[in-house]
C-alpha positions in Angstrom: 101.2 122.1 92.6 100.8 118.6 91.4 97.7 116.6 92.3 98.1 113.3 94.0 97.6 110.4 91.7 95.7 107.3 92.5 96.4 103.8 91.2 93.6 104.4 88.7 95.4 107.4 87.3 98.5 105.4 86.6 96.7 102.5 85.1 97.0 102.1 81.4 94.1 103.1 79.2 92.5 100.7 76.9 93.4 102.0 73.4 90.5 100.0 71.8 87.9 101.9 73.9 89.6 105.2 73.2 89.6 104.4 69.5 85.9 103.5 69.8 85.2 106.9 71.4 87.1 108.7 68.6 85.1 106.7 66.0 81.8 107.5 67.6 82.7 111.2 67.6 83.7 111.0 63.9 80.6 109.0 62.9 78.4 111.6 64.6 80.1 114.5 62.8 79.9 112.7 59.5 76.2 111.8 59.9 75.5 115.4 60.9 77.3 116.8 57.9 75.4 114.4 55.6 72.1 115.4 57.0 73.0 119.1 56.9 73.9 118.8 53.2 70.4 117.5 52.5 68.5 120.2 54.6 66.5 122.9 52.8 67.7 126.4 53.7 64.1 127.5 54.7 63.2 124.4 56.7 62.3 125.6 60.2 63.6 122.3 61.6 66.9 122.5 59.7 68.9 122.4 63.0 68.0 118.7 63.4 71.4 117.7 61.9 73.0 118.8 65.1 71.6 115.8 66.9 74.2 113.5 65.3 77.4 115.3 66.4 75.9 115.8 69.9 75.0 112.1 70.2 78.5 111.3 69.0 80.0 113.6 71.6 77.9 112.2 74.4 78.7 108.6 73.4 82.4 109.3 73.0 82.6 110.9 76.5 80.6 107.9 77.9 83.0 105.4 76.3 86.1 107.4 77.4 84.7 107.5 81.0 84.2 103.7 81.0 87.8 103.3 79.7 89.0 105.3 82.7 90.2 108.2 80.7 88.2 110.8 82.8 88.7 109.5 86.3 91.5 109.0 88.8 93.0 112.5 88.5 93.6 112.3 84.8 91.6 115.5 84.3 91.9 117.4 87.6 89.3 120.1 86.6 86.6 117.4 86.7 87.1 117.3 90.4 86.0 120.9 90.8 82.7 120.9 92.7 79.7 121.1 90.5 81.5 120.5 87.2 80.2 117.0 86.8 76.6 118.1 87.3 77.0 121.1 85.0 78.4 118.8 82.3 75.5 116.4 82.7 73.1 119.3 82.5 74.7 120.7 79.4 75.4 117.5 77.5 72.0 116.0 77.9 70.2 119.3 77.6 71.9 119.9 74.2 70.8 116.3 73.2 67.2 117.3 74.1 67.5 120.6 72.1 68.8 118.8 69.1 66.3 116.0 69.5 63.5 118.6 69.6 64.5 119.6 66.1 64.9 116.0 65.0 61.5 114.9 66.3 59.9 118.2 65.1 58.7 118.9 68.6 56.5 115.7 68.8 55.2 114.6 72.2 53.7 111.4 73.6 50.6 111.5 75.8 49.8 109.6 78.9 47.0 109.7 81.4 47.6 109.6 85.1 44.3 109.3 86.9 42.2 112.1 85.3 45.1 114.2 84.3 46.6 113.9 80.9 50.3 114.6 80.4 52.2 115.3 77.2 55.9 114.4 77.4 58.2 115.7 74.6 60.0 113.0 72.8 63.1 115.2 73.2 62.9 114.6 76.9 61.5 111.0 77.0 63.9 109.4 74.6 67.2 110.7 76.0 65.9 110.1 79.6 65.6 106.4 78.9 69.3 106.4 77.7 70.4 108.5 80.7 68.6 106.1 83.1 70.2 103.0 81.5 73.6 104.6 81.5 73.3 105.6 85.2 72.2 102.1 86.1 75.1 100.6 84.1 77.6 102.7 86.1 76.9 100.5 89.2 78.9 97.7 87.5 81.8 99.8 86.2 85.1 100.1 88.2 85.7 103.5 86.7 82.2 105.0 87.3 79.8 105.6 90.2 76.1 105.8 89.9 74.7 109.0 91.2 71.0 110.0 91.3 72.0 113.6 91.2 73.6 113.1 87.8 70.2 111.8 86.6 68.5 114.8 88.1 71.0 117.1 86.3 70.3 115.2 83.1 66.5 115.6 83.5 66.7 119.3 84.4 68.9 120.0 81.4 66.6 118.1 79.1 63.5 119.9 80.3 65.1 123.4 80.0 66.6 122.8 76.6 63.5 121.2 75.3 61.6 124.2 76.4 64.1 126.4 74.7 63.6 124.4 71.5 59.8 124.8 71.8 60.2 128.5 72.2 62.5 128.7 69.1 60.2 126.7 66.9 56.8 127.9 68.1 57.3 131.6 67.7 58.6 133.9 65.2 61.7 131.8 64.3 59.6 129.0 62.8 57.5 131.4 60.8 60.3 133.7 59.8 62.4 130.8 58.3 59.5 129.0 56.7 60.1 130.7 53.4 57.6 131.7 50.8 
């Protein structure tokens, strides 16, 4: 069974944007490999090198989406209900997990009324990027802004940041700290 194509699916892709997406992915992988090569084996935060390949992947997917490579029936599995939200959840959640390692679990504090709130940098920093990207989608012919995408991003970031805290606050951090 062939899926119906839309005019967008038959529109030519901009090879410059696809080359940029590939370059971002490669740069992320190279930066991650460089940081990994400089990481001590017993460093409890040694997984921070994973941030670079993950950021490269997210940026490459974003550029490919703006180039129209992901829409218009080019990848039919993306039209499966829930796949878009699951990808937002996983991609931004993994950014938050990797950023937890990169920021060594640091938080920023704020006060709302009499309540004080600590926000992990691993959630706050990527959330700013996710919000800016969602707002930018309103001006793209290949993208649509969706507040539920932003919610999926936030939920993924919160869960994966929590997982990062659990991994580094308990036995893992102490067991790998070395002598």
